[in-house]
N, C-alpha and C positions, 0 to 999 in steps of 0.2 A: 406480467410486465411491470416494471417499476413506474411510478408516477409521482406527482407532487402532492398527494393527499396528506402525507405526514407533514411536509413543509407548511402547508396551508393551515395547519392547526396552531401555528405559532405566529406571533406578531413580531415584525422587525426582521433583522438579519438572521438567516438560518444557514449554518455551515454543516454540510455532510462530511463525515470522516470515515475513512477506511484505510487499511494497511495491507501491504503485501510483503511476504517474506518471513512469516513467523516459523515456518517449518523447515526451511533449507538447512543444509549443513555448512553452507558458506555464504558470505555476503551480508550486507546490512539489512535491516528492516526499514521499509520505506512507507511513509504515510502521506496521504493527501487530504486536504480540506477543500471542498467546493461550495461556492456560494453563487446561486443563480439570482440575477437581479430581477427577473420576472419569470412567470410560469405560463407564458402564453402559447409557445410553439410546441405543444405537447405531442402532436402527431409526428412532427419531424424528429423530435427528440427520441421517440420510441423506436424509430427506424434504426438508430445508431447506438443507443445507450441501454446496456443491460449489465447484469452481473458479469464481471470480466472472466470468471471461470466458465461461463457458458459461451464465450466468444472464441472463434478460431483466431489464430495468430494474424491472419490477413484481415479479419473483421475488426480485431482490436486496433490495428493501425488505422483503418478507415474511421473507426470511432474516435480515435485520438485526434486525427486531423479535423474531424467535425468539431470536436471540443475546442481545438485551437482556433477555429473560425469564430466560435461563440465568444472566446476570450478576446479576440481581435475586435469584435463588434461591441465589446463591453457588456455583453449579456451574462457572461460567466467570469468569475474570478476564482483562481485556484492557487494554492500554495503547497509546497512539498516540505516534508520534514524527514530527517534520516537519523537513525541510531546505529552506531558503528558495531562491528563485531566485538570490539573490546567492551563496549557498553552492554551488549547482550550477555557476554560472559561474566561481567561484573555484577550486573543488576538482576538478571534473568530475563527471559524473552518477553514476558508480560510487561514488566516495568520498563524495559527498553522500548516496547511498542507504545506505551503511554508517553514516554519521553519524546518519541518521534512525532506523535500526534500533537503534543504541546508545542513543539517547535514549529509545526505547520500552522497552528492557530496563531501563535505569536507574530508570524510574518504578516498577518492581515492588519496588524496595528489598529485593532478596535478593542473597545472595552465592554461592549454590550452585544451579545449574540446568543442564540440558542444553538448548542451543539447536538447534532444527532449522530450517534456513533454506532457503527456496525459491531455487534457483539453484545456481551452481557457484563461489561465492566464499566466503572466510572473513572473519570479523569480527575474530578474535583480540582479543576484548574482555575485559579483566580476566582472571579465572581461570575463566570459564565454559567448560564442555565444549561442543563444537558439532559438528554434522554438516550438510553441505550436501547438498541433495536436488534433483536435476534434476526439473522438473515436480512439485515437492512439493505444489502446490495440487491436483493430481489424485490424490494418494496419501494425504495426511495430513489428517485433519479439523481439527487445530489450525491447520495452514497455510492450509487452505481457508477456515476461519472468519476468520483474519487478513486474507485477501485480500478477503473480502466487506466487513468492517468498514472497512478502509482505502479501498476503492473508494467506498463510500457516503459516507464522511467527505469524501474529496477531491471527489467530484461535487457535494456540497452546498456546499463552499467555492467551487468554480468557478462554480456557479450564483449564489451571493451576489456574487462579483466581477463577474459578467456584468451585474448590474443597473447598475453604473457604466460598464462597458465593453461596452455592448450590441452594438456593431458586430461583435464577434468571435465571437458565438454560443457563448460558453463554456458556457452552460447546456445546449447541445446537443452540443458536440464536446469538452467537458472540457479544452480547451486543445490538443487534437491538431491536426495540420496539415492540416485539410480545405482544399479548394480555396477556399471562401469566406473562411476564416480567413486564408490566405496572401494572398489578394487585398486584404483589408482592412489587413493589415500593410504591404503595398506602398503602398496608397493613403494611409493616415494615419500610418504609422510605428508602431514597437513601443512598448508601455507599460513601466512599471517591473516588470510581472509577466511580461514576455516574457524568454526565456532568450537573452541576447546571444551566448552561445557556440555556439548551435545554428544550423544552416543552415535556411532561407535568410536568417535575421535577421542572422547574422554578416557575410555578404557585403553585405547591404543597408547596414549601418552603415559598413563599410569603403569602400564605393563612393560614399558621399555626398561 
């Protein structure tokens, strides 16, 4: 279970960062930064906060509501950052992910913090100290909370877009390349929300 052991290694503000949406064929990449003001309520946190990939859809919503309560109590502060499909296609998915994380960080309006980042890449953003942590969402409560908030936000966005582009089942697959999703891309063509630099969309466009 994730805990605050990593956060406690650093003095001052610690922001946990995670992203959702690097793999889908459609939709933006969404990042979240989470800063816990204290590390005291560990037992209660562990009931609700875990790597978002390990939570059912119902549990993710319960966890998100719990995190909202912490925000209202001023225990947790979080910010979201997004990189668009156009930015993903222009920059590549890794650089777009970094951009979305930088946008989340900048919303905190602080100059001094330690960033703990899920993954194995560096942001080199301004003068922030940082540490990359492989499988950080399984180790750090700040990163795990960020993964949940980003996931719920992105899923809601894709469900909203699915009302207009219902053929692709984005409310169920969140833009990932399911068999039905790919069949519909082939049948009716990609939308403006599809990533033109991702296969099989890239080949479909070039082979027309």
